Structure formats: C-alpha cells, structure tokens
N, C-alpha and C positions, 0 to 999 in steps of 0.2 A: 501541420496544425498552425493555425494563425497565431502570431506572436501575442495577440491579446488574450487568447485562450491560455497560453502558458502563464501569463501574468495572473489571470484569474485563478488558475490552479495553484500557483505559488502563494497567493494570498490566502486561499482556503486551507492549504495543507501546511505551509511552512512560514509561520510568522516570525521566524528567527533570522537574524541579520545575515549570516553567511550561509545562504541556502545550499550551495553546491555540495558542501561537506555533509549536509544534513539529509540528503536524499540518497536512496538506493534506486538506481534507474537501469532499465534494460530495454533495448530495442530488439524485437524479433521479427522474422519474416514469415511467421505463420499467419493464417487468417485470424480475424478477430474472434470468431466463434471457437476455433481450435485453441487459441490462446486461453480463452476463458475456461474451456473444458480442462486443458492441461493444468492451468493454475489451480483450479478447484481440486483436481485429483492430487496434485503435489501437496497442497495444503492439508488435505485429508491424510496423505501418507506420513506427514510430519506431526500428525495428531491434532491439527487445528480444525475447527468447525466453522463453516461460513454462517454468520449470523444474518446477513442481509446483503443483497446486491441492489445497489441504487443506480438507476439510469439517470445520467446527468446531462446528456446532450439536449433534452427537451427544454429545460430551463435556460440553458445557454443559447439555444437557437431562438427562443422567445425573446431573449435580451439582445438579439442581433448578432451573436457570434456564430461563425461557421464552424461546424464540427462534423466529423464523419461518424464515429461511434465513441462513446465515453461512458464508462461505468466505474463505480467504486465498489470494491468488495470489502465488507466489514467481517473480520474473522478473529478467532482466538481460541485458546484452550480455556473453556469457560470455568472449570473448577479452579484452575490456576489463577485466573483473573478475579474470581470471587474471593479467593484467599488474599490476594494482593490488595484488592480494593478495600477489604475489611480491615487489613492492617495498615494500609496507606491510602486513605480515601482521597488524598490530594492527586492521585493519578487517574481518577475516574474520567476526567475529560479526554484522556488519551487512549482509552480502551473502549470498545474493541479496536484492534489494530486495523489499518486501512491500506488498501492498494488501489491506486487509480490505474485503469486500463483504458488506453486511448488509441484509436485507429488514426494513423497519419499516413495518408497515401497508401503505399504498398507495405507498410510495416505497422507493427503494434508496439506501443511504448507502455512499459510497466513502471510505475513510480510509487515509492513508499517512503514515508518518513523514516530516517535511520533512528531506531529506538535508542541507540547509544547517545544520541543528542540530548535525550531527557536526563541523562546523568548530570548534566550541568545544573539542572534545576532541582533534581532529587538525588542528592549524593549518598543516600543510605546504601550501605554495602549490599544488602539483599536486593534492592531495586537495580543497582548498577550491574550486578551479576545477571539479573533477569533481562535487563535491556540488552546486554551483550548476547545472551542466548537468542533472543528474538531477532537481533540483527544478523547473527550467524545463520539462523534458519531462513530468514528472508533472502539472504545472498545465495544460500544453497538452493532454495526453491527456484529462484530466478535462473540460476545456472542450469538447473535440471530442465526447466521450461525451454531455455535456449537450446539445450542439447537434444531435446525430444524431436523425434521425427514427426512430420506432419501427420495428422489423423486421416 
C-alpha cells in the first residue's frame, strides 16, 4: 500500500498522538475475499453483528491514491451498544466498532482501533471494562483469522 494511503487511514481512524499503541493490526496471507468471509464468520461466532460494509477504495482512487482493495466493516453487539450509549452517550461517535481490511500486494492487512485507548477519554469503570472486552475479542478474532486455513 502506498504510504499516502496509510497516512489517510491513520487520519481517518486514529486521531490520537501515539498511533502504534492504539491500533490492533494483523497481516494475513489469505485472499481478500477469503479474509472478509473469515472475519465476518468470526465476528458472528463472538456474538457481533455486521452493521455495514463500506467500500473505501473508490473514493481514494478518485482522489488519486492507488489502492488494491479496501473495505471497512462496522460491527457490534447491538443491544450491548444500545445500553452503553443510553447510559454513556459520549461514546456514540466510537460505535459501532470498525475494522479496516486492505489488500496489499499478496497479503491482507486488518486494522482496528484498540478500544482500550478510549479509556483515557472515558475513565468510567463500566466503560473501561467494556473497552477491555472489546479489545480482547478483536485480538482473539484476528488470531483466529490468522490461524484459519484458506477457504
């Protein structure tokens, strides 16, 4: 992926100063389509539902950036998020959760904001615990996608 694309991704997803600590990232050697299928299956296995899949490469290409394939998956446990946003409306801009899926030559890169990063801004104990659960789930899901055999 072109370095400019990474910069755009970072600006869109990670407006926090120390970006590396705030991302959960994985590179896999599956095809883009297989990775998308596996990721959606694993999200479902963990009780998450996909709300929306947004194709992002069209807008980037129109702006002059070179991309292979790039999609964002918006997902969550909707009843859980409904309860959390009712009691803590300040987290509404951060849900549903998002995973960027980008093809880069012969690999696919998965990138998500580490939800634990939000604890710095929302120190409420209930939210900190929830952010930790989400981070743990994202790491486990990414690991299972990595360990999955190709379809």
